[in-house]
C-alpha positions as CSV (number, residue, x, y, z in Angstrom):
1,M,219.6,50.4,221.9
2,I,216.3,51.6,223.6
3,P,214.8,54.5,221.7
4,P,213.2,57.6,223.4
5,V,209.7,57.1,224.8
6,R,208.1,59.3,222.2
7,E,209.5,57.0,219.5
8,I,208.3,53.9,221.3
9,L,204.8,55.4,221.5
10,A,204.9,56.4,217.9
11,S,206.2,53.2,216.4
12,R,204.9,50.4,218.7
13,T,201.3,51.3,219.5
14,G,199.2,48.3,218.8
15,E,201.6,45.8,220.4
16,E,200.1,46.2,223.9
17,L,198.4,42.8,224.1
18,R,201.2,40.9,222.5
19,L,203.7,42.3,225.0
20,N,201.3,41.7,227.9
21,D,200.7,38.1,226.9
22,R,204.4,37.3,226.5
23,Y,205.9,39.3,229.4
24,L,203.2,40.4,231.8
25,N,199.8,38.7,232.5
26,P,198.4,36.6,229.7
27,Q,195.3,35.8,231.8
28,M,194.4,39.5,231.8
29,G,194.7,39.4,228.0
30,R,192.2,36.5,227.9
31,I,189.7,38.4,230.0
32,L,190.0,41.4,227.8
33,R,189.5,39.4,224.6
34,T,186.6,37.4,226.1
35,L,184.7,40.6,227.0
36,G,185.7,42.4,223.9
37,F,187.5,45.1,226.0
38,D,190.8,44.6,224.1
39,R,191.0,48.2,222.9
40,V,194.2,50.0,222.2
41,W,194.0,53.0,224.5
42,V,196.0,55.9,223.2
43,G,194.8,58.8,225.3
44,G,192.8,60.0,228.2
45,E,191.1,63.3,228.9
46,G,188.9,64.2,231.9
47,A,186.2,61.5,232.2
48,H,187.1,59.8,229.0
49,L,189.4,57.2,227.6
50,I,190.3,57.4,223.9
51,D,191.1,54.4,221.7
52,S,193.2,54.1,218.6
53,E,190.2,54.7,216.4
54,G,189.6,58.0,218.0
55,D,186.5,56.8,219.8
56,R,185.8,58.2,223.3
57,Y,184.6,56.0,226.2
58,L,183.0,57.4,229.3
59,D,185.3,55.9,232.0
60,L,183.3,55.0,235.1
61,F,185.9,52.4,236.1
62,G,188.3,55.3,236.9
63,G,191.4,53.1,237.6
64,Y,189.6,51.8,240.7
65,G,189.1,55.4,241.8
66,V,192.5,56.9,240.9
67,F,191.2,59.5,238.4
68,A,189.0,61.6,240.7
69,I,190.1,64.8,239.1
70,G,190.0,63.2,235.7
71,R,192.7,62.0,233.3
72,N,195.6,64.3,232.5
73,H,194.4,67.3,234.5
74,P,196.5,70.3,233.4
75,Q,197.2,71.4,237.0
76,A,198.4,67.9,238.0
77,R,200.6,67.6,235.0
78,A,202.0,71.1,235.5
79,A,202.9,70.4,239.1
80,V,204.9,67.3,238.2
81,E,206.6,69.2,235.3
82,E,207.5,72.0,237.7
83,V,209.2,69.6,240.1
84,L,211.2,68.1,237.2
85,A,212.2,71.6,236.0
86,A,213.2,72.7,239.5
87,R,215.6,69.7,239.8
88,T,214.8,69.5,243.5
89,G,217.1,67.6,246.0
90,N,214.6,64.8,246.0
91,L,214.8,61.8,248.4
92,P,218.0,62.7,250.4
93,Q,216.9,59.9,252.8
94,L,219.0,61.2,255.7
95,G,217.3,64.6,255.3
96,V,213.9,66.1,254.6
97,T,212.4,68.1,251.7
98,L,209.7,70.7,251.5
99,L,206.9,69.3,249.4
100,S,206.2,66.2,251.5
101,G,205.9,68.4,254.6
102,V,203.5,70.8,252.8
103,L,201.4,67.9,251.7
104,A,201.2,66.6,255.2
105,E,200.3,70.1,256.5
106,Q,197.5,70.4,253.9
107,L,196.0,66.9,254.5
108,L,196.0,67.2,258.2
109,A,194.3,70.6,257.9
110,R,191.4,68.9,256.2
111,A,191.3,65.8,258.4
112,P,189.7,65.3,261.8
113,A,191.6,66.8,264.8
114,S,192.2,63.3,266.1
115,V,195.1,62.8,263.6
116,A,198.2,65.1,263.8
117,A,201.1,63.4,261.8
118,M,201.6,61.8,258.4
119,V,203.6,58.7,257.5
120,P,204.3,58.8,253.7
121,A,203.6,55.7,251.5
122,N,203.5,54.8,247.9
123,S,200.1,53.0,247.6
124,G,196.9,52.1,249.4
125,T,198.1,48.6,250.4
126,E,201.4,50.1,251.7
127,A,199.4,52.6,253.7
128,V,197.3,49.8,255.3
129,E,200.5,47.8,256.0
130,A,201.9,50.8,257.8
131,A,198.6,51.2,259.8
132,V,198.8,47.6,261.0
133,K,202.4,48.1,262.1
134,I,201.7,51.4,263.8
135,A,198.7,49.9,265.7
136,R,200.7,46.9,266.9
137,A,203.6,49.0,268.0
138,A,201.5,51.7,269.6
139,T,199.4,49.3,271.6
140,G,201.7,46.4,272.2
141,R,198.9,44.1,271.1
142,L,198.8,41.5,268.3
143,R,195.2,41.1,267.2
144,V,193.8,43.1,264.3
145,L,190.1,43.1,263.4
146,Y,188.6,43.7,260.0
147,A,185.2,43.5,258.4
148,E,183.9,40.6,256.3
149,H,183.9,41.4,252.5
150,A,186.6,44.1,253.1
151,F,189.3,44.9,250.6
152,H,192.4,46.5,252.0
153,G,195.0,45.6,249.5
154,L,197.0,42.6,248.1
155,T,200.4,42.6,249.7
156,L,200.8,40.1,252.5
157,G,199.9,42.2,255.5
158,S,196.9,43.9,253.9
159,L,195.9,40.6,252.3
160,S,195.6,39.3,255.9
161,L,192.7,41.8,256.3
162,N,191.1,41.0,253.0
163,G,187.6,39.5,253.3
164,D,187.6,37.7,250.0
165,D,189.0,34.2,249.9
166,H,189.4,34.5,246.1
167,F,192.3,36.9,246.8
168,R,193.7,35.0,249.8
169,E,193.7,31.5,248.4
170,G,197.2,30.0,248.0
171,F,199.1,32.8,249.7
172,G,199.0,31.6,253.3
173,P,199.9,31.4,256.0
174,L,199.0,35.1,256.4
175,L,199.7,37.3,259.4
176,P,198.6,35.8,262.7
177,G,196.0,37.5,264.8
178,C,193.9,39.0,262.0
179,E,190.3,38.2,262.5
180,A,187.1,39.1,260.5
181,V,183.9,40.4,262.1
182,P,180.6,40.9,260.2
183,F,180.3,44.4,258.7
184,G,177.6,46.3,260.4
185,D,177.3,44.0,263.5
186,L,178.2,45.9,266.6
187,G,177.5,43.0,268.8
188,A,180.1,40.8,267.0
189,L,182.6,43.7,267.2
190,E,182.0,44.1,270.9
191,R,182.6,40.4,271.6
192,A,185.8,40.4,269.5
193,L,187.1,43.4,271.5
194,A,186.1,42.0,274.9
195,H,189.4,40.2,275.6
196,G,191.3,43.6,275.6
197,D,194.0,42.4,273.3
198,V,193.0,44.0,270.0
199,A,195.4,46.5,268.5
200,A,193.1,47.9,265.9
201,F,189.8,47.6,264.0
202,V,190.5,48.4,260.3
203,V,187.4,49.4,258.4
204,E,186.3,51.0,255.1
205,P,183.6,53.6,255.8
206,V,181.9,52.3,252.6
207,Q,183.1,48.9,251.5
208,G,184.6,49.1,248.0
209,K,183.8,45.5,247.0
210,G,180.0,45.7,246.5
211,V,179.7,49.4,247.6
212,N,178.3,48.3,251.0
213,L,177.1,51.2,253.1
214,P,177.2,50.9,256.9
215,P,174.0,50.5,258.9
216,E,172.8,53.6,260.8
217,G,174.9,54.1,263.9
218,Y,177.4,51.4,263.1
219,L,180.6,53.4,262.6
220,P,180.1,55.8,265.6
221,G,179.3,52.7,267.7
222,A,182.4,51.0,266.4
223,Q,184.5,54.0,267.4
224,A,183.0,54.0,270.9
225,L,183.7,50.3,271.3
226,C,187.3,50.7,270.2
227,R,187.8,53.6,272.6
228,G,186.5,51.6,275.4
229,A,188.7,48.6,274.6
230,G,191.9,50.6,274.0
231,A,192.0,49.6,270.4
232,L,192.8,52.0,267.6
233,L,190.2,52.8,265.0
234,V,191.7,52.7,261.5
235,C,189.6,54.2,258.6
236,D,190.7,52.9,255.2
237,E,189.8,55.8,253.0
238,V,192.0,54.7,250.1
239,Q,189.0,54.6,247.8
240,T,186.4,56.7,249.7
241,G,188.7,59.6,250.4
242,L,189.3,62.9,248.7
243,G,185.8,63.8,247.8
244,R,184.5,60.5,246.4
245,T,181.5,60.3,248.7
246,G,180.6,64.0,248.7
247,R,182.8,64.8,251.7
248,F,186.6,65.2,251.7
249,L,186.8,62.0,253.8
250,A,183.8,59.7,254.0
251,L,184.2,59.4,257.7
252,E,182.8,63.0,257.9
253,H,179.3,61.6,257.2
254,W,179.4,60.1,260.6
255,G,181.5,62.6,262.5
256,L,184.3,60.0,263.2
257,E,187.6,60.9,264.8
258,P,189.8,57.8,264.1
259,D,193.3,57.2,265.3
260,V,194.6,56.4,261.8
261,V,193.4,57.3,258.3
262,C,194.8,55.6,255.2
263,L,194.8,57.6,251.9
264,A,196.1,56.8,248.3
265,K,194.5,56.4,244.8
266,A,192.9,59.9,244.0
267,L,195.7,61.7,245.9
268,S,198.0,60.7,243.0
269,G,196.2,63.1,240.5
270,G,196.2,60.0,238.3
271,L,199.9,60.5,237.6
272,V,202.3,59.4,240.4
273,P,201.8,56.6,242.9
274,V,201.3,57.9,246.4
275,G,199.9,57.0,249.8
276,A,199.6,58.6,253.2
277,V,198.8,57.5,256.7
278,L,197.4,60.1,259.0
279,V,198.1,59.1,262.6
280,S,197.2,60.5,266.0
281,R,200.0,62.2,267.9
282,A,199.8,59.7,270.7
283,A,200.1,56.7,268.5
284,F,202.8,58.3,266.4
285,E,205.0,59.1,269.4
286,R,204.7,55.6,270.8
287,V,206.1,54.2,267.5
288,F,208.8,56.8,266.8
289,D,209.8,57.3,270.4
290,G,213.5,58.1,270.1
291,M,216.3,59.0,267.7
292,E,217.3,55.3,267.4
293,R,213.7,54.6,266.3
294,A,213.4,57.4,263.8
295,V,213.6,55.1,260.8
296,R,211.8,52.0,262.2
297,H,209.2,52.3,259.5
298,G,209.6,53.9,256.1
299,S,209.7,53.4,252.4
300,T,212.4,54.3,249.9
301,F,210.2,56.3,247.6
302,G,207.7,57.4,250.3
303,G,207.4,61.2,250.4
304,N,209.1,61.8,247.1
305,D,208.7,65.3,245.5
306,L,206.9,64.1,242.4
307,A,204.2,62.3,244.5
308,A,203.9,65.2,246.9
309,A,203.5,67.7,244.0
310,A,200.8,65.5,242.4
311,G,199.0,65.3,245.8
312,L,199.1,69.1,246.3
313,A,197.8,69.7,242.8
314,T,194.9,67.3,243.5
315,L,194.0,69.2,246.7
316,R,194.1,72.5,244.9
317,V,191.9,71.2,242.1
318,L,189.4,69.8,244.6
319,D,189.2,73.2,246.2
320,E,189.2,75.4,243.1
321,E,186.7,73.4,241.1
322,G,184.4,72.6,244.1
323,L,184.7,68.8,243.3
324,V,183.7,67.6,246.7
325,E,180.4,69.5,246.6
326,R,180.0,68.4,242.9
327,A,180.4,64.8,243.9
328,E,177.6,65.1,246.5
329,R,175.2,66.9,244.0
330,L,175.9,64.5,241.0
331,G,175.8,61.5,243.3
332,E,172.3,62.5,244.4
333,L,171.3,62.9,240.8
334,L,172.7,59.5,239.8
335,L,170.7,57.8,242.6
336,E,167.6,59.8,241.7
337,L,167.9,58.6,238.0
338,T,168.7,55.0,238.8
339,R,166.8,54.0,241.9
340,P,163.5,53.8,240.0
341,L,165.0,50.8,238.2
342,I,164.3,48.7,241.3
343,E,160.5,49.1,240.8
344,R,160.7,48.9,237.0
345,Y,162.7,45.7,236.5
346,A,162.6,42.4,238.4
347,I,166.3,41.8,237.9
348,V,167.3,45.0,239.7
349,R,167.5,44.1,243.4
350,D,169.1,47.3,244.7
351,V,170.7,50.6,243.7
352,R,172.9,52.2,246.3
353,G,175.7,54.7,246.7
354,L,177.2,57.7,248.4
355,G,178.4,60.6,246.4
356,L,180.0,59.3,243.2
357,M,180.5,55.8,244.6
358,W,177.6,53.9,243.1
359,A,176.4,50.3,242.5
360,I,173.5,48.4,241.1
361,E,172.8,44.8,242.3
362,L,171.1,42.3,240.0
363,G,169.1,39.2,240.8
364,P,167.1,36.4,239.2
365,P,164.3,37.5,236.9
366,E,160.7,36.4,237.2
367,G,159.2,33.6,235.2
368,R,160.3,30.0,234.8
369,S,162.3,30.2,231.5
370,A,164.0,33.5,232.6
371,R,165.0,32.0,235.9
372,A,166.2,28.9,234.2
373,A,168.4,31.1,232.0
374,W,169.7,32.9,235.1
375,N,170.5,29.6,236.8
376,A,172.4,28.4,233.7
377,L,174.6,31.5,233.9
378,E,175.2,31.1,237.6
379,R,176.2,27.5,237.1
380,A,178.6,28.5,234.3
381,Q,180.2,31.1,236.5
382,P,178.7,32.9,239.5
383,G,178.3,36.6,238.9
384,L,178.4,36.3,235.1
385,F,175.1,38.0,234.6
386,S,176.6,41.3,235.5
387,Q,178.9,41.1,232.5
388,L,175.8,40.8,230.3
389,V,175.2,44.4,231.3
390,T,178.7,45.8,231.3
391,V,179.6,44.4,227.9
392,P,176.7,46.0,226.0
393,L,177.3,49.3,227.9
394,F,180.9,49.2,226.6
395,H,180.2,48.1,223.0
396,E,176.9,49.8,222.3
397,H,177.2,52.9,224.5
398,H,180.9,53.4,224.9
399,I,180.6,53.4,228.7
400,F,183.3,51.6,230.7
401,C,182.4,50.1,234.1
402,Q,182.8,46.7,235.8
403,V,181.6,44.3,238.4
404,A,182.1,45.4,242.0
405,G,183.8,42.2,243.2
406,H,184.5,38.6,242.5
407,R,181.5,36.3,241.9
408,M,178.9,38.9,242.6
409,N,176.2,40.4,240.5
410,V,176.9,43.9,241.5
411,I,178.1,46.6,238.9
412,K,180.0,49.5,240.3
413,A,180.7,53.0,239.0
414,L,183.4,55.4,240.2
415,P,183.0,58.4,237.9
416,P,185.6,61.1,237.9
417,L,184.5,64.0,240.1
418,V,184.8,66.2,237.0
419,I,182.1,64.3,235.1
420,E,179.5,66.5,233.4
421,E,175.9,66.2,234.5
422,A,174.9,65.3,230.9
423,E,177.2,62.3,231.1
424,I,175.5,61.2,234.3
425,R,172.2,61.3,232.5
426,R,173.6,59.5,229.5
427,F,174.8,56.7,231.7
428,A,171.5,56.4,233.5
429,A,169.6,56.2,230.2
430,A,172.0,53.7,228.7
431,L,171.9,51.5,231.8
432,E,168.1,51.3,231.6
433,T,168.2,50.4,228.0
434,V,170.7,47.5,228.7
435,V,168.8,46.3,231.8
436,A,165.5,46.3,229.9
437,A,167.1,44.2,227.2
438,A,168.6,41.8,229.7
439,E,165.2,41.3,231.2
440,R,163.4,40.9,227.9
441,M,165.8,38.4,226.3
442,P,167.1,36.1,229.0
443,T,167.5,33.1,226.8
444,A,169.6,34.8,224.2
445,L,171.6,36.5,226.9
446,A,172.1,33.2,228.7
447,R,173.6,31.7,225.5
448,F,175.9,34.6,225.2
449,G,176.9,34.3,228.8
450,V,177.6,30.6,228.6
451,R,179.7,31.3,225.5
452,L,181.7,33.8,227.6
453,A,182.1,31.3,230.4
454,R,183.4,28.6,228.0
455,Q,185.9,31.0,226.5
456,A,187.1,31.9,229.9
457,A,187.4,28.3,231.0
458,R,189.4,27.1,227.9
459,P,192.9,25.9,228.8
460,R,195.5,28.6,228.3
461,R,197.9,28.1,225.4
462,R,201.5,28.2,226.4
463,T,203.2,31.4,225.4
464,P,206.2,30.7,223.1
465,V,209.5,31.6,224.6
């Protein structure tokens, strides 16, 4: 007999990795043990994770940006509890409920005037899938363009727009008609649109993998090209939306008015999976163009009351606590504190960001022996040097962040928007300490890195059945 959840949490804490290795993803267990990240997490509060020893870790990983209002925010928890207490007539399917409509009303009130309807979803990848379907149905065209190095999700449709072969390998054939163009290259986009058969250009205003910012004029230029070619402009704001970049939507930095906006992650309040696709009225009515087509796209749990309540609570917290403005201010402070590292340390190639979406890019050090150590690491595993920064940050400073993409020496931070200024300063100071050590002791670090690479490359033991 399965005991109540409270009893499971009380009696079986500490079994997490064993259960993962046997029933879930043992390769993830190997990664955690290799990096020494195999903590037993028992709690979360605001900008911190708490382990079984009671130690608090500053969480700059943020569940890939899910915890914008922090972990276990009281208002988000209360909203979900209120829905449960109300015993709402949730998910009638052939019927509508209140909270999803109010969430749509509130999101559209904050979005550009170019969008006027919402299609509910359960996640970011599901929102992107919906956007592709809507674009094809609304335009009657097949081709969908996306930017190189993009990340739009891992289900088959959104994977077809993923610019990283590491994720795509082995899952083909993917959707036909999906083509990459270089991020920031308007000429390439114009050439790809020239045939007049493109349904949509799907783009992250700031690319999550690597935190790549668009060149000046690129996004407004892309919008104009799409308008001229009759293609829809789809802004994937799954990670950049809801205040992350110092605007409610990142597209506001460039005054964009897209045809479709994809949202998820932070909209959840960190509690309930949720996604939303904001769509222009014209595109929406071409897709849902009659009673017999009212349910031609949907999702069983899309628009459920728990998700809508968490989303509404998130919007309320963003407003009441001024978190969008806070992200802008603290993001500027973080850049001010960390950009000088470019001049101080040869291994720091770039520091970039927008609001509280931040990254540091590392490169080879100066000097023959130091460069030889770097090359040894890169031969062992490309991008491994970044872990020689994230691991000491975690173990010595109790700061949790990670690399910004596969096989790249870029470290990324997505701090909760509720983070305190003192914690921003603590992170910047700790980062400099670790970077300075990495530059001073390349040979020792290289040995450590090669050891990590060897551990990661060992054949996996078969899990007993």
